[in-house]
Backbone as numpy.savetxt, mean C-alpha at the origin, in Angstrom:
# Nx Ny Nz CAx CAy CAz Cx Cy Cz
20.00 2.65 -7.66 19.09 3.02 -8.47 18.16 1.87 -9.23
19.16 1.04 -9.16 18.19 0.31 -10.09 17.09 -0.35 -8.74
16.60 0.07 -7.72 15.10 -0.05 -7.17 14.53 0.99 -7.48
14.97 2.47 -7.70 14.08 2.85 -7.85 13.54 2.65 -9.29
14.28 2.94 -10.34 14.00 2.34 -11.25 12.60 0.96 -11.77
13.32 0.67 -10.65 11.89 -1.34 -10.79 10.56 -0.36 -9.88
10.79 0.46 -8.50 10.01 1.13 -8.01 8.94 1.87 -8.97
9.39 3.08 -9.98 8.44 3.66 -10.48 8.14 2.81 -11.44
8.55 1.93 -12.09 8.22 0.96 -12.96 6.75 0.11 -12.61
6.96 -0.41 -11.18 6.12 -0.87 -10.70 4.67 0.16 -10.48
5.02 1.31 -10.08 3.85 2.32 -10.24 3.48 2.49 -11.10
3.45 2.77 -11.90 2.93 3.02 -13.14 2.44 1.99 -13.92
3.02 0.82 -13.82 1.68 -0.68 -14.22 0.82 -0.35 -13.12
0.50 -0.06 -11.82 -0.31 -0.43 -10.92 -1.43 1.19 -11.12
-0.35 2.07 -11.69 -1.63 3.03 -11.67 -2.12 2.59 -13.58
-1.40 2.33 -14.36 -2.48 1.80 -15.49 -3.19 1.20 -15.55
-2.96 -0.28 -14.32 -4.48 -1.01 -14.46 -5.22 -0.25 -13.76
-5.61 0.67 -12.72 -5.99 1.24 -11.81 -7.19 2.48 -13.07
-6.48 3.04 -14.15 -6.99 3.25 -14.52 -8.09 2.88 -15.35
-7.54 1.52 -15.84 -8.80 0.69 -16.79 -9.34 0.23 -15.90
-9.76 0.17 -14.53 -10.86 -0.77 -14.15 -11.61 0.44 -13.49
-12.83 -0.74 -13.45 -14.06 0.01 -12.68 -14.18 0.65 -11.43
-14.68 1.78 -11.66 -14.53 2.87 -10.32 -14.88 2.20 -9.19
-15.67 0.59 -8.95 -16.47 -0.20 -7.44 -14.91 -0.74 -7.40
-14.31 -1.08 -8.41 -13.33 -2.23 -7.88 -12.21 -1.61 -7.43
-11.68 -0.10 -8.24 -10.94 0.35 -7.94 -10.97 1.39 -6.10
-12.17 1.40 -5.92 -12.68 2.10 -4.41 -12.48 0.42 -3.73
-13.01 -0.40 -3.79 -12.27 -1.54 -3.02 -11.00 -2.18 -2.59
-10.28 -1.97 -4.02 -9.04 -1.89 -4.01 -8.48 -1.68 -3.06
-8.65 0.02 -2.88 -8.55 1.10 -2.05 -8.46 0.91 -0.36
-9.77 0.86 -0.27 -10.12 -0.18 0.84 -9.11 -0.89 1.67
-9.14 -1.64 0.73 -8.20 -3.10 1.29 -6.78 -2.82 1.68
-6.13 -1.92 0.51 -4.99 -1.47 0.98 -4.77 -0.21 2.17
-5.99 0.66 2.13 -6.03 1.27 3.52 -6.02 0.97 4.45
-6.82 -0.64 5.21 -6.81 -1.36 6.09 -5.83 -2.50 6.71
-5.42 -2.05 5.49 -3.92 -3.49 5.21 -2.40 -2.71 6.04
-2.51 -0.43 5.28 -1.72 -0.15 5.97 -2.09 0.11 7.77
-3.22 0.59 7.71 -3.36 0.83 9.13 -3.42 0.24 10.18
-3.54 -1.38 9.94 -3.04 -2.45 10.52 -1.97 -2.21 10.60
-0.95 -2.19 9.49 0.41 -2.41 9.95 0.80 -1.23 10.76
0.66 -0.28 10.68 0.57 0.83 11.77 0.71 0.56 12.73
-0.22 0.43 13.27 -0.81 0.25 14.54 0.20 -1.25 15.44
0.89 -1.88 13.95 1.50 -3.47 14.40 2.85 -3.35 14.83
3.29 -1.92 13.88 4.48 -1.43 14.32 4.60 -0.34 15.55
3.49 0.32 15.69 3.45 0.92 17.39 3.24 0.31 18.82
2.59 -0.18 18.48 2.51 -1.44 19.44 3.93 -2.28 19.78
4.97 -2.52 18.46 5.79 -3.66 18.58 6.71 -2.12 19.15
6.68 -0.71 18.74 7.58 -0.17 19.32 7.59 0.57 21.12
6.24 0.66 21.59 5.89 0.57 22.82 6.55 -0.28 23.56
6.64 -1.91 22.76 6.65 -3.11 23.85 8.37 -3.16 23.61
8.57 -2.66 23.06 10.21 -2.38 22.82 11.02 -1.13 23.68
10.20 -0.32 24.09 10.60 0.91 24.38 10.44 0.35 25.97
9.43 -0.30 26.42 9.16 -0.35 27.80 10.09 -1.28 28.22
């Protein structure tokens, strides 16, 4: 339960800071996070395929 409260608090802080950031900064940050998520997904997929075979 404490983890959920902390996650919601961090989400609120992140959304609050994005609301005050200029649009180009927000778009760059979103692109960086998106690239990181895609890289993470590719790395996990390749690790699972190696582990299964």
